[in-house]
C-alpha positions as CSV (number, residue, x, y, z in Angstrom):
1,M,194.6,121.0,59.3
2,S,192.8,117.8,61.1
3,F,194.9,115.3,63.5
4,V,193.1,112.0,62.9
5,D,193.1,110.7,59.0
6,S,190.7,108.7,57.3
7,D,191.7,105.3,59.1
8,G,191.8,107.0,62.5
9,N,195.4,107.3,62.7
10,I,196.7,110.3,64.5
11,I,198.5,113.2,63.2
12,V,201.4,114.5,64.6
13,P,203.5,117.0,62.8
14,K,207.0,117.1,63.0
15,T,207.2,120.7,64.4
16,V,205.5,119.1,67.7
17,R,207.8,115.9,67.6
18,P,211.0,116.4,65.1
19,L,212.8,112.9,66.1
20,I,211.4,109.5,66.8
21,E,213.8,107.2,68.8
22,Y,212.1,104.5,68.6
23,E,213.3,101.0,66.7
24,P,212.7,101.1,62.8
25,T,210.7,98.5,61.5
26,M,209.9,96.8,58.0
27,L,206.7,95.6,59.2
28,G,203.5,96.8,57.8
29,E,202.0,99.0,55.3
30,K,204.4,101.6,53.9
31,R,201.4,104.0,52.7
32,G,204.1,106.2,51.3
33,S,206.1,106.6,54.4
34,L,209.6,107.4,54.5
35,K,210.1,105.1,57.6
36,Q,208.2,103.0,60.2
37,Y,208.7,102.6,63.7
38,R,207.5,100.2,66.3
39,H,207.4,100.6,69.8
40,G,205.3,97.8,71.6
41,K,202.0,98.0,70.5
42,L,202.5,101.2,68.8
43,H,202.9,101.9,65.0
44,I,204.6,104.6,63.4
45,R,204.9,106.3,59.9
46,E,206.8,108.8,59.2
47,Y,206.5,111.2,56.2
48,D,208.2,114.6,55.4
49,T,205.9,117.0,57.6
50,Y,204.0,114.8,60.5
51,Y,204.1,111.4,61.6
52,S,200.7,108.9,61.4
53,V,200.4,107.1,64.8
54,H,198.3,104.2,65.7
55,Y,198.0,101.1,68.0
56,D,197.9,97.5,66.9
57,K,195.7,95.2,68.9
58,I,198.9,92.7,68.3
59,D,202.3,93.4,67.8
60,P,203.7,91.2,64.8
61,R,207.2,90.7,66.3
62,N,205.6,88.8,69.0
63,D,202.9,86.9,67.3
64,P,202.5,87.9,63.5
65,F,200.0,85.2,62.4
66,G,197.4,87.2,65.1
67,H,198.8,90.3,64.1
68,I,197.2,89.6,60.6
69,I,194.1,88.0,62.2
70,M,193.2,90.9,64.1
71,D,194.8,94.2,62.8
72,A,195.5,93.0,59.2
73,S,192.9,90.9,58.3
74,K,193.0,91.6,54.3
75,Y,195.9,89.5,54.3
76,F,194.4,86.7,55.9
77,P,193.0,85.5,53.0
78,G,196.5,85.1,51.1
79,V,198.4,83.9,54.4
80,M,196.1,81.0,54.1
81,M,197.1,80.2,50.3
82,L,200.3,80.6,50.8
83,S,200.3,78.1,53.7
84,L,198.2,75.6,51.9
85,L,200.6,76.0,48.7
86,S,203.6,75.7,50.8
87,N,201.8,72.7,52.8
88,Y,201.1,70.7,49.3
89,I,204.9,71.4,47.9
90,I,205.9,69.5,51.0
91,D,203.5,67.1,50.7
92,K,204.3,66.6,47.3
93,E,208.2,66.2,47.7
94,R,207.5,63.3,50.3
């Protein structure tokens, strides 16, 4: 078994760590996981038999926009489009 996946996440079998006692979160790509947890910059995805673990550069709970730029840059264009669209709608209603 490989303990690092193709994205560079560390794989921790549940036989090694059966319980995660950190805060569950909805922030992050689920990628088929059962649950996700965050503890500071630590991001954990729970699957049936293992956990996938990595560190984010920026905690999205503290700085969502910074997290998108540094850790989830593929979403940046969509966020910018939503921002521009919301500004357009707000300006149009004035």
